[in-house]
C-alpha positions as CSV (number, residue, x, y, z in Angstrom):
1,X,168.1,-135.0,56.2
2,X,171.7,-134.8,55.3
3,X,173.1,-135.8,51.9
4,X,175.3,-138.4,53.7
5,X,172.3,-140.2,55.2
6,X,170.4,-140.1,51.9
7,X,173.3,-141.5,50.1
8,X,173.7,-144.4,52.6
9,X,170.0,-145.2,52.4
10,X,169.9,-145.0,48.6
11,X,173.0,-147.3,48.5
12,X,171.5,-149.8,51.0
13,X,168.2,-150.1,49.1
14,X,170.0,-150.6,45.8
15,X,172.5,-153.2,47.0
16,X,170.8,-155.4,49.5
17,X,168.7,-158.3,48.4
18,X,167.7,-159.8,51.8
19,X,166.0,-158.5,55.0
20,X,169.0,-159.3,57.1
21,X,171.4,-157.3,54.8
22,X,169.0,-154.4,54.5
23,X,168.5,-154.2,58.3
24,X,172.2,-154.5,59.2
25,X,173.0,-151.5,57.1
26,X,170.0,-149.6,58.6
27,X,171.1,-150.3,62.1
28,X,174.6,-149.1,61.3
29,X,173.2,-145.8,59.9
30,X,170.8,-145.5,62.8
31,X,173.7,-145.9,65.2
32,X,175.5,-142.9,63.6
33,X,172.3,-140.7,63.6
34,X,171.2,-141.5,67.1
35,X,174.6,-141.9,68.7
36,X,173.3,-144.8,70.8
37,X,175.3,-147.8,72.1
38,X,173.0,-150.4,70.5
39,X,170.4,-150.5,67.7
40,X,168.3,-153.5,67.1
41,X,165.2,-154.9,65.3
42,X,162.6,-157.2,67.1
43,X,160.0,-159.4,65.9
44,X,156.9,-159.6,68.0
45,X,154.7,-162.7,68.4
46,X,151.9,-161.2,70.5
47,X,149.6,-164.3,70.5
48,X,152.5,-166.5,71.7
49,X,153.5,-163.6,74.1
50,X,157.1,-163.5,72.7
51,X,159.5,-160.9,71.4
52,X,162.6,-162.0,69.4
53,X,165.8,-159.9,68.9
54,X,166.3,-160.5,65.2
55,X,169.3,-158.4,64.3
56,X,171.4,-156.1,66.6
57,X,174.4,-153.8,66.3
58,X,176.5,-153.2,69.5
59,X,179.2,-150.7,69.2
60,X,180.1,-150.3,72.8
61,X,180.0,-152.2,76.0
62,X,176.2,-152.7,75.9
63,X,175.1,-156.0,74.3
64,X,171.6,-156.7,73.1
65,X,172.1,-160.3,72.0
66,X,170.7,-161.5,68.8
67,X,168.5,-164.7,69.0
68,X,167.3,-163.6,72.4
69,X,163.6,-164.3,73.1
70,X,161.8,-162.6,76.0
71,X,158.2,-162.4,77.3
72,X,156.5,-159.8,75.3
73,X,154.4,-158.5,78.2
74,X,157.3,-157.2,80.2
75,X,159.5,-155.6,77.6
76,X,160.4,-152.0,77.3
77,X,158.9,-152.0,73.8
78,X,155.5,-153.1,75.0
79,X,155.5,-150.6,77.9
80,X,156.6,-147.9,75.6
81,X,153.8,-148.6,73.1
82,X,151.1,-149.0,75.8
83,X,152.1,-145.7,77.6
84,X,152.8,-143.8,74.4
85,X,156.3,-143.0,75.6
86,X,158.7,-144.2,72.7
87,X,161.6,-142.3,74.1
88,X,163.1,-141.6,77.5
89,X,166.7,-140.7,78.7
90,X,165.7,-141.8,82.2
91,X,164.7,-145.4,82.1
92,X,165.2,-145.8,85.8
93,X,162.6,-143.1,86.5
94,X,160.2,-144.3,83.8
95,X,160.5,-148.0,84.3
96,X,162.4,-148.7,87.3
97,X,160.9,-152.1,87.9
98,X,162.3,-153.4,84.6
99,X,164.9,-156.1,85.4
100,X,166.0,-156.4,81.7
101,X,166.7,-152.7,81.5
102,X,168.7,-152.9,84.7
103,X,170.6,-156.0,83.7
104,X,171.5,-154.4,80.3
105,X,172.3,-151.1,81.9
106,X,169.9,-149.1,79.7
107,X,169.5,-145.4,80.5
108,X,168.3,-144.0,77.3
109,X,165.8,-145.9,75.1
110,X,163.9,-145.3,72.0
111,X,161.7,-147.4,69.8
112,X,159.1,-147.3,67.1
113,X,156.8,-150.0,65.9
114,X,157.3,-151.7,62.5
115,X,153.7,-151.8,61.4
116,X,152.4,-153.5,58.2
117,X,149.8,-151.9,55.9
118,X,147.1,-154.1,57.4
119,X,147.8,-152.9,60.9
120,X,149.7,-155.9,62.0
121,X,152.6,-155.2,64.4
122,X,155.6,-157.0,62.8
123,X,158.1,-155.8,65.6
124,X,160.0,-152.8,66.8
125,X,163.0,-150.9,65.8
126,X,165.0,-149.7,68.8
127,X,168.1,-147.9,70.0
128,X,169.5,-147.8,73.6
129,X,172.4,-146.4,75.5
130,X,173.9,-146.7,78.9
131,X,174.4,-142.9,78.9
132,X,171.8,-140.1,79.0
133,X,171.3,-139.1,75.4
134,X,169.0,-136.5,73.8
135,X,167.0,-137.6,70.7
136,X,167.1,-135.1,67.8
137,X,164.3,-134.5,65.7
138,X,166.4,-135.8,62.7
139,X,167.1,-139.0,64.7
140,X,163.4,-139.6,65.4
141,X,162.5,-139.1,61.8
142,X,165.3,-141.4,60.5
143,X,164.0,-144.0,63.1
144,X,160.5,-143.9,61.8
145,X,161.6,-143.8,58.2
146,X,163.7,-147.0,58.7
147,X,160.8,-148.7,60.4
148,X,158.7,-147.9,57.3
149,X,161.4,-149.2,55.1
150,X,161.6,-152.5,57.0
151,X,157.9,-152.9,56.9
152,X,157.7,-152.4,53.1
153,X,160.5,-154.9,52.7
154,X,158.9,-157.5,54.9
155,X,155.6,-157.1,53.0
156,X,157.4,-157.5,49.7
157,X,159.2,-160.6,51.0
158,X,156.0,-162.0,52.2
159,X,154.3,-161.4,48.9
160,X,157.3,-163.0,47.0
161,X,157.1,-166.0,49.3
162,X,153.3,-166.4,48.7
163,X,154.0,-166.1,44.9
164,X,156.7,-168.8,45.2
165,X,154.3,-171.0,47.2
166,X,151.5,-170.6,44.8
167,X,153.9,-171.2,41.9
168,X,155.1,-174.4,43.5
169,X,151.5,-175.5,44.2
170,X,150.6,-174.8,40.6
171,X,153.6,-176.7,39.2
172,X,152.9,-179.7,41.7
173,X,149.2,-179.5,40.5
174,X,150.2,-179.6,36.9
175,X,152.4,-182.8,37.4
176,X,149.8,-184.6,39.6
177,X,146.8,-186.7,38.6
178,X,143.7,-185.0,40.0
179,X,141.8,-188.3,41.1
180,X,144.6,-190.6,42.4
181,X,147.2,-188.0,43.4
182,X,149.8,-190.0,41.5
183,X,152.3,-188.4,39.0
184,X,150.4,-187.7,35.7
185,X,151.6,-188.5,32.2
186,X,153.7,-185.2,32.2
187,X,155.4,-186.0,35.3
188,X,155.9,-189.6,34.2
189,X,157.9,-188.6,31.2
190,X,159.9,-186.1,33.3
191,X,160.8,-188.8,35.9
192,X,161.5,-191.3,33.1
193,X,164.1,-189.0,31.5
194,X,165.8,-188.8,34.9
195,X,165.7,-192.6,35.4
196,X,167.1,-193.2,31.9
197,X,169.9,-190.8,32.6
198,X,170.8,-192.6,35.9
199,X,170.6,-195.9,34.1
200,X,173.0,-194.8,31.3
201,X,175.5,-193.6,33.9
202,X,175.3,-196.9,35.8
203,X,175.2,-199.0,32.5
204,X,171.9,-200.6,33.7
205,X,168.5,-201.2,31.9
206,X,165.2,-199.8,32.7
207,X,162.2,-202.0,33.1
208,X,158.9,-200.4,32.0
209,X,155.6,-201.9,33.0
210,X,152.5,-200.6,31.1
211,X,149.4,-201.5,33.0
212,X,145.8,-201.7,31.6
213,X,143.0,-202.5,33.9
214,X,141.0,-205.2,32.2
215,X,137.1,-204.8,32.3
216,X,137.3,-201.3,33.8
217,X,134.5,-200.1,31.3
218,X,132.3,-202.9,32.6
219,X,133.0,-201.9,36.1
220,X,131.9,-198.3,35.4
221,X,128.8,-199.4,33.3
222,X,127.6,-201.9,35.8
223,X,128.3,-200.1,39.1
224,X,128.6,-196.3,38.1
225,X,131.5,-193.9,37.7
226,X,131.7,-193.2,41.4
227,X,132.5,-196.8,42.0
228,X,135.0,-196.8,39.1
229,X,136.7,-193.9,40.7
230,X,137.0,-195.8,43.9
231,X,138.4,-198.6,42.1
232,X,141.1,-196.5,40.5
233,X,142.0,-195.1,43.9
234,X,142.5,-198.4,45.4
235,X,144.5,-199.6,42.3
236,X,146.8,-196.6,42.9
237,X,147.1,-197.2,46.5
238,X,148.0,-200.9,46.0
239,X,150.6,-200.0,43.4
240,X,152.1,-197.3,45.6
241,X,152.4,-199.8,48.5
242,X,154.1,-202.3,46.2
243,X,156.9,-200.2,44.8
244,X,160.2,-198.7,46.4
245,X,160.8,-195.1,46.6
246,X,163.3,-195.4,43.8
247,X,160.7,-196.8,41.4
248,X,158.6,-194.5,39.1
249,X,154.9,-194.9,39.3
250,X,152.1,-192.8,37.7
251,X,148.7,-192.8,35.9
252,X,149.0,-192.3,32.3
253,X,145.2,-191.5,32.0
254,X,142.0,-193.4,32.1
255,X,142.5,-197.0,33.2
256,X,146.3,-197.0,32.2
257,X,149.2,-196.9,34.7
258,X,152.9,-197.1,34.6
259,X,155.7,-198.5,36.9
260,X,159.4,-198.3,36.0
261,X,162.5,-199.4,37.7
262,X,166.2,-199.9,37.2
263,X,167.0,-203.4,35.7
264,X,170.2,-205.3,35.7
265,X,173.5,-204.6,34.1
266,X,173.1,-204.0,30.3
267,X,175.2,-207.0,29.5
268,X,173.1,-209.3,31.8
269,X,170.1,-211.4,31.1
270,X,167.0,-209.4,32.1
271,X,164.2,-212.0,31.8
272,X,164.1,-213.0,35.5
273,X,164.0,-209.5,36.7
274,X,161.3,-208.6,34.3
275,X,159.3,-211.6,35.2
276,X,159.6,-210.8,38.9
277,X,158.2,-207.3,38.3
278,X,155.3,-208.6,36.3
279,X,154.4,-211.2,38.9
280,X,154.6,-208.6,41.8
281,X,152.4,-206.1,40.0
282,X,149.9,-208.8,39.0
283,X,149.7,-210.1,42.7
284,X,149.1,-206.5,43.8
285,X,146.2,-205.9,41.5
286,X,144.4,-209.2,41.6
287,X,141.9,-210.1,44.4
288,X,139.1,-208.6,46.3
289,X,138.1,-204.9,46.2
290,X,135.6,-203.5,48.7
291,X,134.2,-200.3,47.1
292,X,131.6,-199.1,49.6
293,X,128.7,-201.3,49.1
294,X,130.3,-203.0,46.0
295,X,132.5,-206.1,46.3
296,X,134.7,-207.0,43.4
297,X,136.7,-210.1,42.8
298,X,139.2,-208.7,40.3
299,X,140.9,-211.1,37.9
300,X,143.8,-208.5,37.3
301,X,145.3,-206.3,34.7
302,X,147.0,-206.7,31.4
303,X,150.7,-205.9,32.0
304,X,153.3,-205.2,29.1
305,X,156.8,-205.4,30.3
306,X,159.7,-204.1,28.3
307,X,163.4,-203.9,29.2
308,X,164.9,-200.8,27.7
309,X,168.5,-200.1,26.8
310,X,168.8,-196.4,27.9
311,X,171.9,-195.9,25.7
312,X,170.1,-197.0,22.7
313,X,166.5,-195.7,23.2
314,X,164.4,-193.0,24.8
315,X,161.6,-193.2,27.3
316,X,159.0,-192.5,24.5
317,X,160.2,-195.4,22.6
318,X,160.3,-197.7,25.6
319,X,156.7,-196.7,26.5
320,X,155.4,-197.5,23.1
321,X,157.1,-201.0,23.1
322,X,155.7,-201.7,26.8
323,X,152.3,-200.6,25.4
324,X,152.6,-203.0,22.5
325,X,153.5,-205.8,24.9
326,X,150.5,-205.0,27.0
327,X,148.2,-205.7,24.1
328,X,150.0,-209.1,23.6
329,X,149.4,-209.9,27.2
330,X,145.7,-208.8,26.9
331,X,145.2,-211.1,24.0
332,X,146.9,-213.8,25.8
333,X,144.7,-213.4,28.8
334,X,141.6,-213.6,26.6
335,X,142.7,-217.1,25.3
336,X,142.5,-218.5,28.8
């Protein structure tokens, strides 16, 4: 292989960080080596019976359009692979019934499969010309080399995507309560930080509701932990249904939940808004729960409401004060 081609390949591999960038540079080099009118990469979806032209380079009148999707079973690529004839400079004699070849004016055609390590056919790397062209040994070698490079890049890209998805799933898992699917304590503080920042910018308060499920231990002791888990699930569903998409909701742990929302302007009275949130949450949690064969008439939860001034305090301080107010509410409920 010439120093010129090696230099181009080396430069391409070093500079391109995307499949498209890599392929476009390789198609340009492939055009020089094969002296063909068009060079292109396809992707094959054999189960769907489709072949897609992903990227193409057209230097003369022949135009292999990018984005074109054709039935896989009738393509030159499929015929070439099935017949073991990956090159011909007389397409009319070889595949005279190919309407696509006639329409595009293809006389010389060469392709090689882009095969992944597990044997999966990713697609084909092709070159075509309207003139009769000879395929040199060097050009054939370069074609196969480029197909191998593309296959390696696709596999690397696929692996990176799998790693990204696994990492995203791991992060999501680390921020999610395993039982209820609600944000966990870690996620709650992350979301509260964002809410406090928004509230500071808008000069508004943040109303924090600390929820403790009264008599949850008795529910567990009397009916079992499975029933207790079902109760927690239904509580989380009721809370989720009763808040807006802009509110923060989460499970702090055990039988403790949190709801937070933007309050009014910092210079306005907040009692009415705070009371409304507490009444709404109390209404959501009180009442009948059907937990398989157990029916509970639940008297409700202790709820501590605190109106935070985000420019004067942080989420941790606000949560502690809401927790303290929850205990005051719990004691008050016991007096009735």
